[in-house]
N, C-alpha and C positions, 0 to 999 in steps of 0.2 A: 197701402202703397205710399210712396214717398210724398206725393202731392195731393193725397186725399184731403178734402176740405178746402182746397184752393179753387177759386171760382174765376173763370176766364171768359171775357167777352171779346170775341174775335170778329172784327169788321174787315179783315184783310182779304185779299183775293190772290189767286194764282199760286205762287210757290213759297216764298220766304215765310210770310206770316202763317199761312195754313199749316206748313210743315212743322213750325215750332210749336203751334198750339196742339197739333196732333201728338207730338212727343209728350207734351204735358198731359194730354188725355190718356196716353198709354201708361202713364205713371200715376193715374188716379185723379187728376184735376177734372173738375166739371167744366166743360167748354160749351158755350152757347155761341153758335155762328150766326151772325146777322148778315143775311144775303140781300142783294138788290132784288127787285121783283122778278127779273128774268133768271135769277139764280146765279150761283158761282160759275164763271165762264168755263172752268175746267171740267165741269160736268159733261160737256159736249166736246172736249178736245181729245183727239186720239182714239185708239181702239177701245172698245167696250168688252167687258167680260161679266157675265151674270148680271147684265142690266146696267152696269156703271162703268165709267171710264176708269182705266187703270190709274191715271193721274188722280182723279177724284178719290178713288178708294184709298190710295196711299197718302192722302193728305187730310182726309175728313172723317176717317173712321172714329166712332165713339163720340161724335159731337151731336148736340141737338141743334137743328137748323130752324131759324125763324126768319120771317120776312117782315120788315117794317118800312113804312114811308117816313123817313127821317126829315122830310120837309113839311110834314103836317104837325099840327099841335098835339094830336093824339100820339103820333109816333115819337115826338120829342119827350112827351110825358112818360111813355113806356121806356124809352131809352134812359131817362133819368132814374127810373125805378131799377133798371138793370145795373146802372153804375153804382147805385147805393148797395146793391146785392154783391157786386163783383169785388175781387181783389186785384184783377189785372184787366187792362184794356189793351188790345193790339189793333192798330190800324195801319194802313199802307196807302193813304191818300197822298196826292201831290200836296206839298206844303201850302197851307192856307185854306184848303177845302174843309177840313174839320172845323176850323174856326168859323167859316161861313155857315156851316150847318149847326153850329152851337154845340159841338160834341168834342171840342179840343180839350187839352189837359186842364186849362184854367177852369173851364166849365165843369169838367168832371171832378176836379179837386174841390170845387165849391160844394159839390154834393157829397163827396166822399174823400176827406183829407188823406186817408191812407191808401188811396188808389195808386197802383203802379201802372203807368201809362207808357206804352212803347209805340213810337211812331217810326215805321220803317219807310224809307224813301230812297230814291236812287242816289241823290247827292247830299242828303241831309237837309235840315231845316234852315241852315244858314249858308252863306257863301254865294259867289256869283252865279253858280249853276243850280241853285236850290230849286228853281221852278222848272228846270228842264226835265222833260219826261225821258225815261230810258228803261229798257229791260236788260237782261243778262248780257247779251252780245255787246251792246253799246257800252255797258259798264266795263266789260273785260277789255274792249278796245281802248277806252278812255283811261284805263288804269295801267296801260302798258303791257297787259298780259297777252293780248292777241299778237303783239309784236314778237313774243317769244315762241309762238307756234309757227315755225317756218319750215317749209320744205327745203331740201338741199339747194334748190335754185333761188332761194330767198323769198319766195312767195308766201305771204302770211296765210294761214289756214284758219277757218272758223273753228273755235273750240267746240268740243263735243260734250263737255260737262258744264252744267249751269253753276259754276263755282261762285260767281257773284251772288246769285240767289241763295245758295246753300251757306256761303260764308255769312251772309246777312241773317239767315235763319239761326245759325248756331251762335253767332255773336248776340243776337237778340235774346235767345234763350238764356245765355249766360248772364246777360245784363238783367233780365227779369228775375232770375233766381237770386242774384246778388242783391237786388233791390228788396226782394221779399225777405231775405235773410236780415238785411239792415232794418227793415220795418219791424221785425220781431223784437229788435233791441231798442229802437227809437220810437216806434209808433208812427213814423212818418212814411208816406209814400214817396214817389219820385217820378220824374219824367225822363224817358230814354229817347234820345235823338239818335236813331240808328241809320247811318248811311251805308247802303250796299257797297259803294265805292270805298269808303273807309274800311269796311270789314274785309273786302278783298285785298286791299293794299297791305293790310296788317298781316296777311298770310304770306308775305314775300321775303322774310328775313334771310332765307338761305340763298337768295339770288341777287341780293342788292350790293354785293361787293363792288362790281365795276361802277355803278352809279354813285354810291356813297363814298367809296375810298378813292376812286380815280376820276370821277366826274364824267364818265363815258358810258355808252350803252354796252351791254354784253355783246360779244361776238358769239351768237347763239350756239353754233355747232362746235365751238371750241370750249364751251363752258362745261363744268363738271356735270350739271344736271341735265344737259341736252345733247349728250353724245361726245363731248370732248374727252371724257374719260373712257378708256377701253372697257372697263369693267362696269360701266353704267350706260348701257347702249343696247339698241335693238339689232338683232342679227337674223338674216333670212336662212331658212333651212332648205334642204334639197327638194322638199315637197311644197315649197312656197308658203309654208307656215313660218311663224317667227317665234323667237324666244327673246326674253329680256334678261340681260345681266344687270342686277340691281344692287350691287354692293361693291364699293370701290376701295374698301380697306385692303391694306397690303397683304394681310394673311389670305384673303380670298383670291387675290391675283396669284399669289404663290401656289395655292392649292390647285387652281384651275390650270395654270400654265405647266406645273409639274405633271399633272394628270395627262396633259396633252403633249408631253415630251418636249416642251420649249422653256426650260428654266432660264435660258439665256435672255429671254424677253422680260423677266421679272424686274430688273433694274429700271426699265423704261416706264413701268407702272408707278415708280416712285417719283417720276417727273410731274410737273403741274399738268392739268388737263390742257389739251390742245395738240398742235402738230407733233410735239415730241413723242406722243404716244401713238402716232399713226402706224408705225410698223406692227404694233400689237393689234390695233384695230384691223389692219389688213390681214394679218394672220388669222385672227378669229373669224373674220368675215369669210375668208376662203375655207377655213376648216368647218365652220358650221354649215356651209353650203354643200358639204359632201354627204350629209346624212339627213334623214327625215327627222321631224320633230319628235316622233315616237322613239326613234333610236337615240337621240340626244337625251330624251327624258330618262331612258333606261341607263344611259352612261352617267348622267349627272346625279343619279340617286345616291351614289356612293362618294360624291365629291362635296366637301364642305364649302359651298359657294352660294352666294345669293343669286337666285335665278328663278324664272317662272316662264311657263309657256304663255304666249299671247293668245288668250282665249276670246271667243265671242261672248256676248252677253248671255246667250242661251247656254253655252258651256259653263260659264261661271256660276249661273244660278242653278245648274244641274249638278254641280260639284258636291260630292258627299260631305266635304268639310263645311260647305255653306249650309247644308241641311242640318248637319250635326250642331252647328252654332245657332240654329233656329232662325236663320235670316230669310227663309221662305216658309210661309204659313198659308194654308188654304182653309177658308171658312166653309161652313156647311152648305153654302149656295154655290160653291165652286169658284169663288173669287180668290185670287192670289194676292197676298199681302207681303210687303217687306216686313221682316221681323224687327225686334226691338234691339238696337245696338248697344244700349247702356244696360249692362247686366249686373244687377245688385245681388249680393248673396242673401240679403234680407229684404223683404218686401219688393220682390222683382216686379217689373212692369207687366201688364197684361193687356192683350189686344181685345178690344171690343169691336167686332166687325160690323156693327150696325151702321147703316148709312141712311140718314134721313133724306126724303125727297124735299124739294123746295118748300119751305114754310111748314113742314110737317109738325114741328113742335111749337108753332106760334101760339095757338090757342092755349095749350097746356102751360107754357111758360108764363104767358100773360095772366092766366088764372092764378098761378103760384104767386105772382106779384100783386095780386088783389085787384086786378083790372077787370076780371070777369068778362061780361059781354061787351065791354068797351074796347075790344081788341082792335088796335089801329092797323088793320091789314093794308097792304100796299094798294095804292090807287093809280099806279102807272108811273110813279116817281119813287126814287129810292135813295141810294147812297150818293148819287150825283157825281 
């Protein structure tokens, strides 16, 4: 597999760091997860299946889990051995915590000059907000993203996808892989300061026209991406199910409106998003409300237009296409896993469904490091 031989030390918790290190494990990296004495919090968050939470299963499969007291001399010694062994360290402490524990980049680089060290935090290691704690919702709010999720009455709605967490995960993965590639050529490691807010804001190029070009906020329901374009909008069907039109290219507008017997409306779809397209929106809203989603599904099968039914999560993960792509996988204990989205023709990733209990691999890993019976097991304090 692509990352076979890459050794990763994961000190992160919750979603961004554990998700990225799981992706590395799926593609062959050896990942050791260092947990606090009480274990990774998501072990106990949400519903469980086959003895483990869904969240934990889908962020920690294939990792070896150890528990160390990083405030003890023995724990620090064991950590130093791990750093000497590792290629990558991932942590997600608030800035300053790693330095107080003596496990920051400078300390790790002194042990292993080739180490690639990724510090994931809410606001980054520098700047006025660096020490402020935040999780996904606060990140989306402070980045302007929540302001884009508005009901027709203007009320902002809580986002339902952890996009700040996942943007942080994917940007961190990209940064780590770039640093490893550069190390192959130069022999030098690197430090990655990964801010979840930076990562999220970097995902917004398609919606920044009004702020960047005009110095104003978007008028949400008049913008192309949020319902201002008639062919990029949600519509209710007769059975209170919904469908999404998701392609605003002129050819799709022509194909749909011709099929619906209203070619006269096509010129309005050439106008900019906003009120000028309201007659098309009104026509489509009234038309889609006359039939059930199933009826429209049958009708639209023969029309070359971007559209999709608005499915529930259960429906989406039961879809035959989802299964054909391998995005749902069940292990021998009945646990359900998300599949591997990066599909290589050569050396494809492979799911290892094993899930360690808290500290399961501590003794074995420490023995491999030559510490034997001197295992610095937790004594009530941990990652702090």
